C-alpha positions as CSV (number, residue, x, y, z in Angstrom):
1,M,-45.3,125.8,126.3
2,I,-44.3,129.1,127.7
3,K,-42.0,127.3,130.2
4,K,-40.1,125.8,127.3
5,Y,-39.3,129.2,125.8
6,Y,-38.5,130.5,129.2
7,C,-35.8,127.8,129.5
8,F,-34.2,129.1,126.3
9,F,-34.3,132.6,127.7
10,K,-32.8,131.5,131.0
11,L,-30.0,129.4,129.3
12,R,-29.0,132.3,127.1
13,F,-29.2,134.8,130.0
14,A,-26.9,132.6,132.2
15,T,-24.5,132.1,129.3
16,G,-24.2,135.9,128.7
17,L,-23.4,136.5,132.4
18,Q,-20.2,134.5,132.0
19,Y,-18.5,137.1,129.9
20,R,-17.5,139.4,132.7
21,M,-14.1,140.5,131.3
22,A,-15.7,141.5,128.0
23,S,-18.0,143.7,130.0
24,V,-15.1,145.3,131.8
25,T,-13.5,146.1,128.5
26,A,-16.8,147.5,127.1
27,L,-17.2,149.6,130.3
28,T,-14.0,151.6,129.4
29,T,-15.2,152.0,125.8
30,Q,-18.7,153.2,126.8
31,L,-17.4,155.6,129.4
32,L,-14.8,157.2,127.1
33,W,-17.2,157.4,124.2
34,G,-19.9,158.9,126.3
35,L,-17.6,161.5,127.8
36,M,-16.5,162.5,124.3
37,E,-20.1,162.9,123.2
38,C,-20.8,165.1,126.2
39,L,-17.8,167.3,125.3
40,L,-19.0,167.5,121.7
41,F,-22.5,168.6,122.6
42,K,-21.2,171.0,125.2
43,A,-19.2,172.7,122.5
44,V,-22.2,172.8,120.2
45,A,-24.4,174.3,123.0
46,E,-21.8,177.0,123.7
47,A,-21.4,177.8,120.0
48,S,-25.1,178.0,119.5
49,G,-25.8,180.1,122.6
50,G,-27.9,177.2,124.1
51,A,-30.3,177.3,121.1
52,L,-30.6,173.5,120.8
53,P,-33.7,171.3,120.3
54,M,-32.9,169.6,123.6
55,N,-31.5,171.2,126.7
56,Y,-27.9,170.3,127.5
57,S,-28.8,168.4,130.7
58,S,-31.3,166.2,128.8
59,I,-28.7,165.5,126.2
60,V,-26.1,164.4,128.8
61,T,-28.7,162.0,130.4
62,Y,-29.7,160.7,126.9
63,I,-26.0,160.0,126.1
64,W,-25.4,158.1,129.3
65,L,-28.5,156.0,128.9
66,K,-27.5,155.2,125.4
67,E,-24.1,154.1,126.4
68,S,-25.2,152.1,129.4
69,L,-28.0,150.3,127.5
70,Y,-26.2,150.1,124.2
71,V,-26.4,146.3,123.8
72,L,-30.2,146.3,124.2
73,F,-30.6,148.2,120.9
74,N,-27.5,147.2,119.0
75,T,-28.8,145.7,115.7
76,W,-25.6,145.3,113.7
77,A,-23.9,143.0,116.3
78,A,-26.6,140.3,116.0
79,D,-26.4,136.7,117.1
80,N,-23.8,135.2,114.8
81,D,-24.8,131.7,116.0
82,L,-28.2,132.1,114.4
83,F,-26.7,133.3,111.1
84,A,-24.3,130.3,111.2
85,M,-27.3,127.9,111.7
86,I,-28.9,129.4,108.6
87,T,-25.8,129.2,106.4
88,N,-24.2,125.8,107.5
89,G,-27.5,123.8,107.7
90,D,-27.6,123.4,111.5
91,I,-31.1,124.9,111.3
92,A,-32.2,121.3,110.5
93,Y,-31.7,120.5,114.2
94,E,-33.9,123.5,115.2
95,L,-36.6,122.2,112.8
96,C,-36.6,118.9,114.7
97,R,-37.7,120.6,117.9
98,P,-41.5,120.6,118.6
99,L,-41.4,124.3,119.1
100,S,-41.8,127.5,117.1
101,I,-38.4,128.6,115.8
102,Y,-39.5,132.2,115.8
103,S,-40.5,132.1,119.5
104,M,-37.5,130.1,120.4
105,W,-35.0,132.5,118.7
106,F,-36.9,135.5,120.1
107,S,-36.6,134.3,123.7
108,R,-33.0,133.4,123.1
109,M,-32.1,136.9,121.8
110,T,-34.0,138.5,124.7
111,G,-32.0,136.6,127.3
112,A,-28.7,137.3,125.6
113,R,-29.3,141.1,125.4
114,L,-30.6,141.4,128.9
115,S,-27.7,139.5,130.4
116,E,-25.1,141.7,128.5
117,A,-27.0,144.8,129.5
118,L,-27.1,143.8,133.1
119,L,-23.3,143.4,133.2
120,R,-22.6,146.7,131.5
121,C,-25.3,149.2,132.5
122,I,-24.8,149.3,136.3
123,P,-21.1,150.2,136.2
124,V,-21.7,152.8,133.5
125,L,-24.6,154.3,135.3
126,V,-22.7,154.5,138.6
127,C,-19.8,156.2,136.9
128,S,-22.1,158.6,135.0
129,F,-23.6,159.8,138.3
130,L,-20.1,160.4,139.7
131,M,-19.0,162.6,136.8
132,P,-18.4,166.3,137.3
133,K,-21.6,168.3,137.4
134,T,-21.5,169.4,133.8
135,Y,-21.2,165.8,132.5
136,R,-23.3,164.1,135.2
137,M,-26.4,162.1,134.5
138,T,-29.5,163.2,136.3
139,L,-32.3,161.3,138.0
140,P,-35.7,161.0,136.1
141,V,-37.8,164.1,136.2
142,S,-40.5,162.3,138.2
143,G,-41.6,158.9,139.4
144,A,-44.2,158.7,136.6
145,A,-41.6,159.5,134.0
146,F,-39.5,156.6,135.4
147,L,-42.4,154.2,135.1
148,F,-43.1,155.3,131.5
149,F,-39.4,154.9,130.8
150,L,-39.5,151.3,131.9
151,L,-42.6,150.6,129.9
152,T,-41.3,152.2,126.7
153,L,-37.9,150.6,127.3
154,L,-39.5,147.1,127.2
155,L,-41.5,148.0,124.1
156,A,-38.4,149.4,122.4
157,L,-36.5,146.2,123.2
158,G,-39.3,144.2,121.7
159,I,-39.3,146.3,118.5
160,T,-35.5,145.9,118.2
161,I,-35.6,142.1,118.6
162,S,-38.5,141.7,116.3
163,F,-36.7,143.8,113.7
164,C,-33.6,141.5,114.1
165,M,-35.9,138.5,113.8
166,L,-37.3,139.8,110.6
167,V,-33.7,140.1,109.3
168,Y,-33.0,136.4,110.3
169,M,-36.1,135.2,108.6
170,L,-35.2,137.1,105.4
171,C,-31.8,135.5,105.4
172,L,-33.4,132.1,104.9
173,F,-34.1,133.2,101.3
174,T,-30.5,134.0,100.4
175,V,-27.2,132.2,100.1
176,S,-25.4,134.6,102.4
177,P,-26.9,136.7,105.2
178,Q,-24.4,139.6,104.7
179,G,-26.6,141.4,102.2
180,W,-29.7,141.7,104.3
181,R,-27.5,142.3,107.4
182,M,-25.7,145.3,105.9
183,V,-28.7,146.8,104.1
184,L,-31.3,146.5,106.9
185,T,-29.1,147.1,110.0
186,G,-26.7,149.7,108.6
187,A,-29.2,152.5,108.7
188,V,-30.7,151.7,112.1
189,E,-27.8,153.2,114.1
190,F,-28.4,156.6,112.5
191,L,-32.2,156.5,112.2
192,S,-32.9,155.3,115.8
193,G,-31.0,158.2,117.5
194,N,-27.9,156.2,118.4
195,I,-25.5,158.7,116.8
196,I,-27.4,161.9,117.4
197,P,-30.8,162.3,119.2
198,L,-33.6,162.5,116.7
199,P,-34.8,166.0,117.8
200,F,-31.6,167.3,116.1
201,F,-32.9,166.1,112.7
202,P,-34.4,168.8,110.4
203,K,-38.2,168.6,110.8
204,K,-38.9,167.5,107.2
205,Y,-36.6,164.6,107.6
206,L,-37.7,163.8,111.1
207,F,-41.2,163.4,109.8
208,L,-40.0,160.7,107.4
209,V,-37.9,158.9,110.1
210,E,-40.9,158.8,112.4
211,L,-42.8,156.8,109.8
212,S,-40.4,154.0,110.4
213,P,-40.0,151.7,113.4
214,F,-36.5,152.9,114.1
215,A,-37.8,156.1,115.7
216,Y,-39.5,154.1,118.4
217,M,-36.5,152.1,119.6
218,Q,-34.1,153.8,122.0
219,N,-35.3,157.3,121.0
220,V,-38.5,157.2,123.0
221,P,-37.5,155.8,126.4
222,Y,-34.4,157.9,126.7
223,R,-36.2,161.1,125.9
224,I,-39.0,160.3,128.4
225,Y,-36.4,159.6,131.2
226,S,-34.5,162.9,130.4
227,G,-37.8,164.9,130.4
228,D,-37.5,165.9,126.8
229,L,-40.7,164.0,126.0
230,S,-43.4,164.3,128.6
231,G,-47.1,164.7,129.3
232,A,-49.6,164.1,126.5
233,A,-46.8,164.2,123.9
234,M,-45.7,160.7,125.2
235,Y,-48.9,158.9,124.4
236,P,-48.8,158.9,120.5
237,Y,-45.2,157.6,120.7
238,I,-46.2,154.8,123.1
239,G,-49.1,153.9,120.8
240,K,-46.8,153.8,117.8
241,Q,-44.4,151.6,119.7
242,I,-47.2,149.1,120.3
243,F,-48.2,149.2,116.7
244,W,-44.7,148.6,115.4
245,L,-44.0,145.8,117.8
246,A,-47.2,144.0,116.6
247,A,-46.4,144.8,113.0
248,L,-42.8,143.5,113.1
249,V,-43.7,140.4,115.0
250,T,-46.5,139.6,112.6
251,A,-44.2,140.2,109.6
252,G,-41.5,138.0,111.0
253,I,-43.9,135.1,111.6
254,V,-45.4,135.4,108.1
255,V,-41.9,135.4,106.6
256,W,-40.9,132.4,108.7
257,K,-44.0,130.4,107.6
258,R,-43.1,131.2,103.9
259,A,-39.4,130.3,104.5
260,A,-40.3,127.0,106.4
261,Q,-42.0,125.7,103.2
262,R,-38.8,126.1,101.1
263,V,-35.9,125.5,103.5
264,V,-33.3,123.3,101.8
265,V,-30.6,121.6,103.9
266,Q,-27.8,119.7,102.1
267,G,-30.0,119.4,99.0
268,G,-32.8,117.6,100.9
């Protein structure tokens, strides 16, 4: 059974690797945007006398990781083919397969995101290590930090995909997916640390953000890699990542089972 879902993953992964020119265009965008963010935070650091919740070197590394792995945690640019299946009735073909739609779509999304990230991340990372010293990405603070980075990166990817899956499942209860898509994914960019790192949030608001799954997406692995999150402070975050991954997957499966009982295709 697992081999069948691996086939969907492999097919989508191979399809994503074909869009090389789109990756070249995205490379320019990510580099320019990342450099502008570095310049912005440099100005903030100088204006504040260096009194920032993260040191400048960690911020620069955080920014380049965010830009290079952007497609892994991008929730608003979801798989439009899946939304189309829901709205035009093509989901009927999916229902004919002797497979779990949830697991099938999950593996498909994972393959798509990993293939796009593979095409984009290596050129961006290479360029980020060749930047002038002030704007240069640094190596991980230790080998252990890098291993924890990889672990939390996979957990963060699982949380992101399971959140998107929950959005897809909820769209089965509406005529148009745009409502759920705008409401549920619009806030993720801000609350997950994609616009500004979460340590820059006021503490009373950061406490509320950390009650949501969004704080355990890209925020955790990037801060571990950069050294801003280390030692015993990492473990509660990793535990919450595991909790939110399990909770979102469970919620998605429950919603799908409810939806499967009331799916209507062409009035049938």
